[in-house]
N, CA, C, O and CB atoms as a CASP TS submission, in Angstrom:
PFRMAT TS
TARGET T0000
AUTHOR 0000-0000-0000
METHOD Language model
MODEL 1
PARENT N/A
ATOM      1  N   MET     1       0.870  -1.194   0.027  1.00  0.00           N
ATOM      2  CA  MET     1      -0.169  -0.063  -0.019  1.00  0.00           C
ATOM      3  C   MET     1       1.000   1.228   0.082  1.00  0.00           C
ATOM      4  O   MET     1       2.116   1.277   0.600  1.00  0.00           O
ATOM      5  CB  MET     1      -1.494  -0.149   1.452  1.00  0.00           C
ATOM      6  N   GLY     2       0.217   2.181  -0.633  1.00  0.00           N
ATOM      7  CA  GLY     2       0.992   3.479  -0.754  1.00  0.00           C
ATOM      8  C   GLY     2       0.677   4.335   0.543  1.00  0.00           C
ATOM      9  O   GLY     2      -0.055   3.920   1.441  1.00  0.00           O
ATOM     10  N   ALA     3       1.361   5.686   0.551  1.00  0.00           N
ATOM     11  CA  ALA     3       0.823   6.411   1.665  1.00  0.00           C
ATOM     12  C   ALA     3      -0.578   7.087   1.634  1.00  0.00           C
ATOM     13  O   ALA     3      -1.229   7.472   2.606  1.00  0.00           O
ATOM     14  CB  ALA     3       1.728   7.377   1.935  1.00  0.00           C
ATOM     15  N   ALA     4      -0.899   7.149   0.352  1.00  0.00           N
ATOM     16  CA  ALA     4      -2.420   7.817   0.244  1.00  0.00           C
ATOM     17  C   ALA     4      -3.209   6.772   0.610  1.00  0.00           C
ATOM     18  O   ALA     4      -4.054   7.004   1.474  1.00  0.00           O
ATOM     19  CB  ALA     4      -2.935   8.388  -1.248  1.00  0.00           C
ATOM     20  N   THR     5      -3.131   5.654   0.148  1.00  0.00           N
ATOM     21  CA  THR     5      -4.074   4.510   0.655  1.00  0.00           C
ATOM     22  C   THR     5      -4.236   4.361   2.154  1.00  0.00           C
ATOM     23  O   THR     5      -5.277   4.279   2.805  1.00  0.00           O
ATOM     24  CB  THR     5      -3.565   3.165   0.160  1.00  0.00           C
ATOM     25  N   THR     6      -2.889   4.345   2.584  1.00  0.00           N
ATOM     26  CA  THR     6      -2.693   4.128   4.067  1.00  0.00           C
ATOM     27  C   THR     6      -3.310   5.126   4.906  1.00  0.00           C
ATOM     28  O   THR     6      -3.866   4.840   5.966  1.00  0.00           O
ATOM     29  CB  THR     6      -1.279   4.095   4.420  1.00  0.00           C
ATOM     30  N   ILE     7      -3.214   6.330   4.428  1.00  0.00           N
ATOM     31  CA  ILE     7      -3.789   7.337   5.342  1.00  0.00           C
ATOM     32  C   ILE     7      -5.191   7.821   5.085  1.00  0.00           C
ATOM     33  O   ILE     7      -5.776   8.562   5.875  1.00  0.00           O
ATOM     34  CB  ILE     7      -2.949   8.481   5.338  1.00  0.00           C
ATOM     35  N   ALA     8      -5.703   7.394   3.987  1.00  0.00           N
ATOM     36  CA  ALA     8      -7.213   7.332   3.354  1.00  0.00           C
ATOM     37  C   ALA     8      -8.027   6.276   4.284  1.00  0.00           C
ATOM     38  O   ALA     8      -9.120   6.554   4.779  1.00  0.00           O
ATOM     39  CB  ALA     8      -7.209   6.749   1.591  1.00  0.00           C
ATOM     40  N   VAL     9      -7.352   5.006   4.467  1.00  0.00           N
ATOM     41  CA  VAL     9      -7.919   3.873   4.969  1.00  0.00           C
ATOM     42  C   VAL     9      -7.959   4.274   6.846  1.00  0.00           C
ATOM     43  O   VAL     9      -8.886   3.973   7.597  1.00  0.00           O
ATOM     44  CB  VAL     9      -6.862   2.402   4.399  1.00  0.00           C
ATOM     45  N   LEU    10      -7.019   4.815   7.138  1.00  0.00           N
ATOM     46  CA  LEU    10      -6.845   5.191   8.661  1.00  0.00           C
ATOM     47  C   LEU    10      -7.826   6.043   9.012  1.00  0.00           C
ATOM     48  O   LEU    10      -8.526   5.700   9.964  1.00  0.00           O
ATOM     49  CB  LEU    10      -5.535   5.849   9.036  1.00  0.00           C
ATOM     50  N   VAL    11      -8.138   7.457   8.281  1.00  0.00           N
ATOM     51  CA  VAL    11      -8.803   8.450   8.380  1.00  0.00           C
ATOM     52  C   VAL    11     -10.114   8.053   8.447  1.00  0.00           C
ATOM     53  O   VAL    11     -10.850   8.521   9.316  1.00  0.00           O
ATOM     54  CB  VAL    11      -8.534   9.279   7.486  1.00  0.00           C
ATOM     55  N   ALA    12     -10.630   6.992   7.386  1.00  0.00           N
ATOM     56  CA  ALA    12     -11.947   6.667   7.284  1.00  0.00           C
ATOM     57  C   ALA    12     -12.338   5.714   8.299  1.00  0.00           C
ATOM     58  O   ALA    12     -13.508   5.787   8.675  1.00  0.00           O
ATOM     59  CB  ALA    12     -12.234   6.195   6.019  1.00  0.00           C
ATOM     60  N   SER    13     -11.560   4.799   8.840  1.00  0.00           N
ATOM     61  CA  SER    13     -11.817   4.005   9.963  1.00  0.00           C
ATOM     62  C   SER    13     -12.058   4.684  11.401  1.00  0.00           C
ATOM     63  O   SER    13     -12.873   4.408  12.281  1.00  0.00           O
ATOM     64  CB  SER    13     -10.724   3.129  10.037  1.00  0.00           C
ATOM     65  N   GLN    14     -11.094   5.637  11.329  1.00  0.00           N
ATOM     66  CA  GLN    14     -11.298   6.457  12.745  1.00  0.00           C
ATOM     67  C   GLN    14     -12.839   7.618  12.691  1.00  0.00           C
ATOM     68  O   GLN    14     -13.522   7.958  13.657  1.00  0.00           O
ATOM     69  CB  GLN    14      -9.596   7.573  12.982  1.00  0.00           C
ATOM     70  N   LEU    15     -12.965   7.891  11.684  1.00  0.00           N
ATOM     71  CA  LEU    15     -14.201   8.917  11.561  1.00  0.00           C
ATOM     72  C   LEU    15     -15.509   7.718  11.521  1.00  0.00           C
ATOM     73  O   LEU    15     -16.530   8.067  12.114  1.00  0.00           O
ATOM     74  CB  LEU    15     -14.085  10.083   9.868  1.00  0.00           C
ATOM     75  N   ILE    16     -15.522   6.549  10.958  1.00  0.00           N
ATOM     76  CA  ILE    16     -16.387   5.686  10.922  1.00  0.00           C
ATOM     77  C   ILE    16     -16.618   5.369  12.411  1.00  0.00           C
ATOM     78  O   ILE    16     -17.731   5.521  12.915  1.00  0.00           O
ATOM     79  CB  ILE    16     -15.997   4.612  10.052  1.00  0.00           C
ATOM     80  N   GLY    17     -15.627   4.956  13.065  1.00  0.00           N
ATOM     81  CA  GLY    17     -15.635   4.329  14.368  1.00  0.00           C
ATOM     82  C   GLY    17     -16.169   5.507  15.534  1.00  0.00           C
ATOM     83  O   GLY    17     -16.761   5.215  16.573  1.00  0.00           O
ATOM     84  N   GLY    18     -15.823   6.841  15.112  1.00  0.00           N
ATOM     85  CA  GLY    18     -16.298   7.945  15.908  1.00  0.00           C
ATOM     86  C   GLY    18     -17.876   8.081  15.842  1.00  0.00           C
ATOM     87  O   GLY    18     -18.531   8.298  16.861  1.00  0.00           O
ATOM     88  N   LEU    19     -18.428   7.946  14.637  1.00  0.00           N
ATOM     89  CA  LEU    19     -19.646   8.175  14.360  1.00  0.00           C
ATOM     90  C   LEU    19     -20.497   7.024  14.747  1.00  0.00           C
ATOM     91  O   LEU    19     -21.659   7.277  15.064  1.00  0.00           O
ATOM     92  CB  LEU    19     -19.743   8.517  13.063  1.00  0.00           C
ATOM     93  N   VAL    20     -20.052   5.694  14.766  1.00  0.00           N
ATOM     94  CA  VAL    20     -20.753   4.682  15.385  1.00  0.00           C
ATOM     95  C   VAL    20     -20.811   4.828  16.804  1.00  0.00           C
ATOM     96  O   VAL    20     -21.877   4.535  17.346  1.00  0.00           O
ATOM     97  CB  VAL    20     -20.231   3.469  15.064  1.00  0.00           C
ATOM     98  N   LEU    21     -19.766   5.266  17.571  1.00  0.00           N
ATOM     99  CA  LEU    21     -19.747   5.510  18.968  1.00  0.00           C
ATOM    100  C   LEU    21     -20.672   6.634  19.148  1.00  0.00           C
ATOM    101  O   LEU    21     -21.427   6.557  20.117  1.00  0.00           O
ATOM    102  CB  LEU    21     -18.346   5.795  19.520  1.00  0.00           C
ATOM    103  N   ASP    22     -20.749   7.658  18.393  1.00  0.00           N
ATOM    104  CA  ASP    22     -21.811   8.742  18.669  1.00  0.00           C
ATOM    105  C   ASP    22     -23.044   8.202  18.551  1.00  0.00           C
ATOM    106  O   ASP    22     -23.914   8.797  19.188  1.00  0.00           O
ATOM    107  CB  ASP    22     -21.759   9.921  17.776  1.00  0.00           C
ATOM    108  N   ILE    23     -23.427   7.143  17.855  1.00  0.00           N
ATOM    109  CA  ILE    23     -24.654   6.932  17.518  1.00  0.00           C
ATOM    110  C   ILE    23     -25.159   6.173  18.656  1.00  0.00           C
ATOM    111  O   ILE    23     -26.268   6.298  19.175  1.00  0.00           O
ATOM    112  CB  ILE    23     -24.788   6.310  16.232  1.00  0.00           C
ATOM    113  N   PHE    24     -24.227   5.375  18.983  1.00  0.00           N
ATOM    114  CA  PHE    24     -24.543   4.498  20.269  1.00  0.00           C
ATOM    115  C   PHE    24     -24.722   5.287  21.484  1.00  0.00           C
ATOM    116  O   PHE    24     -25.284   4.713  22.417  1.00  0.00           O
ATOM    117  CB  PHE    24     -23.413   3.483  20.580  1.00  0.00           C
ATOM    118  N   ARG    25     -24.346   6.508  21.648  1.00  0.00           N
ATOM    119  CA  ARG    25     -24.368   7.460  22.759  1.00  0.00           C
ATOM    120  C   ARG    25     -25.477   8.124  22.720  1.00  0.00           C
ATOM    121  O   ARG    25     -26.082   8.300  23.777  1.00  0.00           O
ATOM    122  CB  ARG    25     -23.328   8.360  22.804  1.00  0.00           C
ATOM    123  N   SER    26     -25.965   8.615  21.558  1.00  0.00           N
ATOM    124  CA  SER    26     -27.337   9.465  21.359  1.00  0.00           C
ATOM    125  C   SER    26     -28.406   8.552  21.406  1.00  0.00           C
ATOM    126  O   SER    26     -28.638   7.919  20.376  1.00  0.00           O
ATOM    127  CB  SER    26     -27.456  10.280  19.961  1.00  0.00           C
ATOM    128  N   HIS    27     -29.146   8.350  22.466  1.00  0.00           N
ATOM    129  CA  HIS    27     -30.212   7.603  22.630  1.00  0.00           C
ATOM    130  C   HIS    27     -31.522   8.065  22.215  1.00  0.00           C
ATOM    131  O   HIS    27     -32.388   7.300  21.792  1.00  0.00           O
ATOM    132  CB  HIS    27     -30.245   7.311  23.804  1.00  0.00           C
ATOM    133  N   GLY    28     -31.664   9.305  22.336  1.00  0.00           N
ATOM    134  CA  GLY    28     -32.972  10.046  21.946  1.00  0.00           C
ATOM    135  C   GLY    28     -32.975  10.854  20.549  1.00  0.00           C
ATOM    136  O   GLY    28     -33.919  11.563  20.202  1.00  0.00           O
ATOM    137  N   VAL    29     -31.879  10.670  19.842  1.00  0.00           N
ATOM    138  CA  VAL    29     -31.807  11.281  18.573  1.00  0.00           C
ATOM    139  C   VAL    29     -32.608  10.451  17.595  1.00  0.00           C
ATOM    140  O   VAL    29     -32.591   9.220  17.581  1.00  0.00           O
ATOM    141  CB  VAL    29     -30.371  11.443  18.130  1.00  0.00           C
ATOM    142  N   PRO    30     -33.352  11.263  16.733  1.00  0.00           N
ATOM    143  CA  PRO    30     -34.312  10.734  15.595  1.00  0.00           C
ATOM    144  C   PRO    30     -33.342  10.303  14.702  1.00  0.00           C
ATOM    145  O   PRO    30     -32.181  10.703  14.787  1.00  0.00           O
ATOM    146  CB  PRO    30     -35.371  11.810  14.892  1.00  0.00           C
ATOM    147  N   LEU    31     -33.733   9.484  13.815  1.00  0.00           N
ATOM    148  CA  LEU    31     -32.770   8.915  12.644  1.00  0.00           C
ATOM    149  C   LEU    31     -32.884  10.082  11.528  1.00  0.00           C
ATOM    150  O   LEU    31     -32.175   9.976  10.527  1.00  0.00           O
ATOM    151  CB  LEU    31     -33.327   7.257  11.966  1.00  0.00           C
ATOM    152  N   ARG    32     -33.593  10.989  11.639  1.00  0.00           N
ATOM    153  CA  ARG    32     -33.689  12.135  10.508  1.00  0.00           C
ATOM    154  C   ARG    32     -32.423  13.170  10.866  1.00  0.00           C
ATOM    155  O   ARG    32     -31.915  13.838   9.965  1.00  0.00           O
ATOM    156  CB  ARG    32     -35.350  13.040  10.576  1.00  0.00           C
ATOM    157  N   ALA    33     -32.000  13.246  12.107  1.00  0.00           N
ATOM    158  CA  ALA    33     -31.075  14.251  12.594  1.00  0.00           C
ATOM    159  C   ALA    33     -29.793  13.414  12.223  1.00  0.00           C
ATOM    160  O   ALA    33     -28.811  14.125  12.009  1.00  0.00           O
ATOM    161  CB  ALA    33     -31.263  14.710  14.273  1.00  0.00           C
ATOM    162  N   LEU    34     -29.581  11.998  12.095  1.00  0.00           N
ATOM    163  CA  LEU    34     -28.289  11.504  11.870  1.00  0.00           C
ATOM    164  C   LEU    34     -28.383  11.231  10.096  1.00  0.00           C
ATOM    165  O   LEU    34     -27.487  10.553   9.593  1.00  0.00           O
ATOM    166  CB  LEU    34     -27.979  10.022  12.935  1.00  0.00           C
ATOM    167  N   PHE    35     -29.266  11.673   9.387  1.00  0.00           N
ATOM    168  CA  PHE    35     -29.113  11.374   7.973  1.00  0.00           C
ATOM    169  C   PHE    35     -27.812  11.904   7.249  1.00  0.00           C
ATOM    170  O   PHE    35     -27.138  11.327   6.396  1.00  0.00           O
ATOM    171  CB  PHE    35     -30.292  11.924   7.288  1.00  0.00           C
ATOM    172  N   GLY    36     -27.629  13.199   7.832  1.00  0.00           N
ATOM    173  CA  GLY    36     -26.205  14.074   7.359  1.00  0.00           C
ATOM    174  C   GLY    36     -24.936  13.070   7.415  1.00  0.00           C
ATOM    175  O   GLY    36     -24.266  12.660   6.468  1.00  0.00           O
ATOM    176  N   PRO    37     -24.799  12.794   8.785  1.00  0.00           N
ATOM    177  CA  PRO    37     -23.571  12.433   9.131  1.00  0.00           C
ATOM    178  C   PRO    37     -23.671  10.937   8.342  1.00  0.00           C
ATOM    179  O   PRO    37     -22.739  10.747   7.561  1.00  0.00           O
ATOM    180  CB  PRO    37     -23.287  12.493  10.846  1.00  0.00           C
ATOM    181  N   ILE    38     -24.473  10.062   8.416  1.00  0.00           N
ATOM    182  CA  ILE    38     -24.651   8.648   7.793  1.00  0.00           C
ATOM    183  C   ILE    38     -24.216   8.680   6.359  1.00  0.00           C
ATOM    184  O   ILE    38     -23.489   7.834   5.839  1.00  0.00           O
ATOM    185  CB  ILE    38     -26.181   8.135   7.858  1.00  0.00           C
ATOM    186  N   CYS    39     -24.793   9.868   5.691  1.00  0.00           N
ATOM    187  CA  CYS    39     -24.345  10.060   4.136  1.00  0.00           C
ATOM    188  C   CYS    39     -22.983  10.482   4.030  1.00  0.00           C
ATOM    189  O   CYS    39     -22.256  10.028   3.148  1.00  0.00           O
ATOM    190  CB  CYS    39     -25.198  11.147   3.350  1.00  0.00           C
ATOM    191  N   GLY    40     -22.529  11.445   4.995  1.00  0.00           N
ATOM    192  CA  GLY    40     -21.110  11.444   4.855  1.00  0.00           C
ATOM    193  C   GLY    40     -20.234  10.364   5.113  1.00  0.00           C
ATOM    194  O   GLY    40     -19.172  10.305   4.491  1.00  0.00           O
ATOM    195  N   ALA    41     -20.564   9.420   6.026  1.00  0.00           N
ATOM    196  CA  ALA    41     -19.825   8.177   6.326  1.00  0.00           C
ATOM    197  C   ALA    41     -19.796   7.511   5.183  1.00  0.00           C
ATOM    198  O   ALA    41     -18.698   7.026   4.914  1.00  0.00           O
ATOM    199  CB  ALA    41     -20.366   7.334   7.380  1.00  0.00           C
ATOM    200  N   ILE    42     -20.753   7.311   4.332  1.00  0.00           N
ATOM    201  CA  ILE    42     -21.118   6.455   3.190  1.00  0.00           C
ATOM    202  C   ILE    42     -20.187   6.989   2.022  1.00  0.00           C
ATOM    203  O   ILE    42     -19.683   6.208   1.215  1.00  0.00           O
ATOM    204  CB  ILE    42     -22.767   6.548   2.822  1.00  0.00           C
ATOM    205  N   LEU    43     -19.985   8.357   1.972  1.00  0.00           N
ATOM    206  CA  LEU    43     -19.128   9.111   0.916  1.00  0.00           C
ATOM    207  C   LEU    43     -17.706   8.772   1.445  1.00  0.00           C
ATOM    208  O   LEU    43     -16.799   8.427   0.689  1.00  0.00           O
ATOM    209  CB  LEU    43     -19.435  10.861   0.824  1.00  0.00           C
ATOM    210  N   LEU    44     -17.577   8.886   2.707  1.00  0.00           N
ATOM    211  CA  LEU    44     -16.056   8.677   3.129  1.00  0.00           C
ATOM    212  C   LEU    44     -15.630   7.259   2.939  1.00  0.00           C
ATOM    213  O   LEU    44     -14.519   7.052   2.449  1.00  0.00           O
ATOM    214  CB  LEU    44     -15.794   9.053   4.676  1.00  0.00           C
ATOM    215  N   VAL    45     -16.383   6.282   3.271  1.00  0.00           N
ATOM    216  CA  VAL    45     -15.959   4.600   2.726  1.00  0.00           C
ATOM    217  C   VAL    45     -16.058   4.675   1.102  1.00  0.00           C
ATOM    218  O   VAL    45     -15.306   3.846   0.590  1.00  0.00           O
ATOM    219  CB  VAL    45     -17.281   3.171   3.372  1.00  0.00           C
ATOM    220  N   VAL    46     -16.634   5.288   0.357  1.00  0.00           N
ATOM    221  CA  VAL    46     -16.617   5.340  -0.941  1.00  0.00           C
ATOM    222  C   VAL    46     -15.317   5.996  -1.309  1.00  0.00           C
ATOM    223  O   VAL    46     -14.570   5.349  -2.043  1.00  0.00           O
ATOM    224  CB  VAL    46     -17.796   5.994  -1.446  1.00  0.00           C
ATOM    225  N   GLY    47     -14.920   7.242  -0.888  1.00  0.00           N
ATOM    226  CA  GLY    47     -13.706   7.747  -1.107  1.00  0.00           C
ATOM    227  C   GLY    47     -12.375   6.841  -0.963  1.00  0.00           C
ATOM    228  O   GLY    47     -11.528   6.655  -1.837  1.00  0.00           O
ATOM    229  N   ALA    48     -12.394   6.305   0.392  1.00  0.00           N
ATOM    230  CA  ALA    48     -11.349   5.452   0.657  1.00  0.00           C
ATOM    231  C   ALA    48     -11.275   4.338  -0.237  1.00  0.00           C
ATOM    232  O   ALA    48     -10.191   3.894  -0.613  1.00  0.00           O
ATOM    233  CB  ALA    48     -11.411   5.014   1.933  1.00  0.00           C
ATOM    234  N   TRP    49     -12.407   3.850  -0.606  1.00  0.00           N
ATOM    235  CA  TRP    49     -12.336   2.517  -1.437  1.00  0.00           C
ATOM    236  C   TRP    49     -11.528   3.028  -2.970  1.00  0.00           C
ATOM    237  O   TRP    49     -10.552   2.477  -3.480  1.00  0.00           O
ATOM    238  CB  TRP    49     -14.171   1.812  -1.729  1.00  0.00           C
ATOM    239  N   LEU    50     -12.195   4.111  -3.434  1.00  0.00           N
ATOM    240  CA  LEU    50     -11.350   4.722  -4.636  1.00  0.00           C
ATOM    241  C   LEU    50      -9.975   4.984  -4.602  1.00  0.00           C
ATOM    242  O   LEU    50      -9.176   4.780  -5.516  1.00  0.00           O
ATOM    243  CB  LEU    50     -11.809   5.908  -4.977  1.00  0.00           C
ATOM    244  N   VAL    51      -9.711   5.526  -3.311  1.00  0.00           N
ATOM    245  CA  VAL    51      -8.200   5.740  -3.302  1.00  0.00           C
ATOM    246  C   VAL    51      -7.352   4.299  -3.230  1.00  0.00           C
ATOM    247  O   VAL    51      -6.312   4.010  -3.822  1.00  0.00           O
ATOM    248  CB  VAL    51      -7.816   6.699  -1.960  1.00  0.00           C
ATOM    249  N   ALA    52      -8.083   3.560  -2.381  1.00  0.00           N
ATOM    250  CA  ALA    52      -7.287   1.983  -2.182  1.00  0.00           C
ATOM    251  C   ALA    52      -7.548   1.198  -3.623  1.00  0.00           C
ATOM    252  O   ALA    52      -6.964   0.145  -3.879  1.00  0.00           O
ATOM    253  CB  ALA    52      -8.109   0.874  -0.686  1.00  0.00           C
ATOM    254  N   ARG    53      -8.325   1.716  -4.379  1.00  0.00           N
ATOM    255  CA  ARG    53      -8.271   0.767  -5.770  1.00  0.00           C
ATOM    256  C   ARG    53      -7.785   1.519  -6.725  1.00  0.00           C
ATOM    257  O   ARG    53      -7.520   1.036  -7.826  1.00  0.00           O
ATOM    258  CB  ARG    53      -9.640   0.185  -6.336  1.00  0.00           C
ATOM    259  N   ARG    54      -7.575   2.986  -6.396  1.00  0.00           N
ATOM    260  CA  ARG    54      -6.995   3.808  -7.595  1.00  0.00           C
ATOM    261  C   ARG    54      -7.671   3.618  -8.962  1.00  0.00           C
ATOM    262  O   ARG    54      -7.174   3.212 -10.013  1.00  0.00           O
ATOM    263  CB  ARG    54      -5.512   3.442  -7.795  1.00  0.00           C
ATOM    264  N   SER    55      -8.907   4.005  -8.697  1.00  0.00           N
ATOM    265  CA  SER    55      -9.898   3.704  -9.960  1.00  0.00           C
ATOM    266  C   SER    55     -10.709   5.158 -10.186  1.00  0.00           C
ATOM    267  O   SER    55     -11.906   5.212 -10.467  1.00  0.00           O
ATOM    268  CB  SER    55     -11.132   2.281  -9.574  1.00  0.00           C
ATOM    269  N   PHE    56      -9.886   6.257 -10.023  1.00  0.00           N
ATOM    270  CA  PHE    56     -10.699   7.447 -10.318  1.00  0.00           C
ATOM    271  C   PHE    56     -10.282   8.144 -11.380  1.00  0.00           C
ATOM    272  O   PHE    56     -10.883   9.162 -11.725  1.00  0.00           O
ATOM    273  CB  PHE    56     -10.770   8.321  -9.292  1.00  0.00           C
TER
END
């Protein structure tokens, strides 16, 4: 793996882990309020996958 791939995967895993932890801690938050962060997490995973595959 190159440096860009390693950094993209590390950043993506840290941010996804933080989002999952925040979701578990927020017991009364409606799903609609989490729509933006969940979409951001999906885009982050897609971006990390593109960097890892180098297909952009």
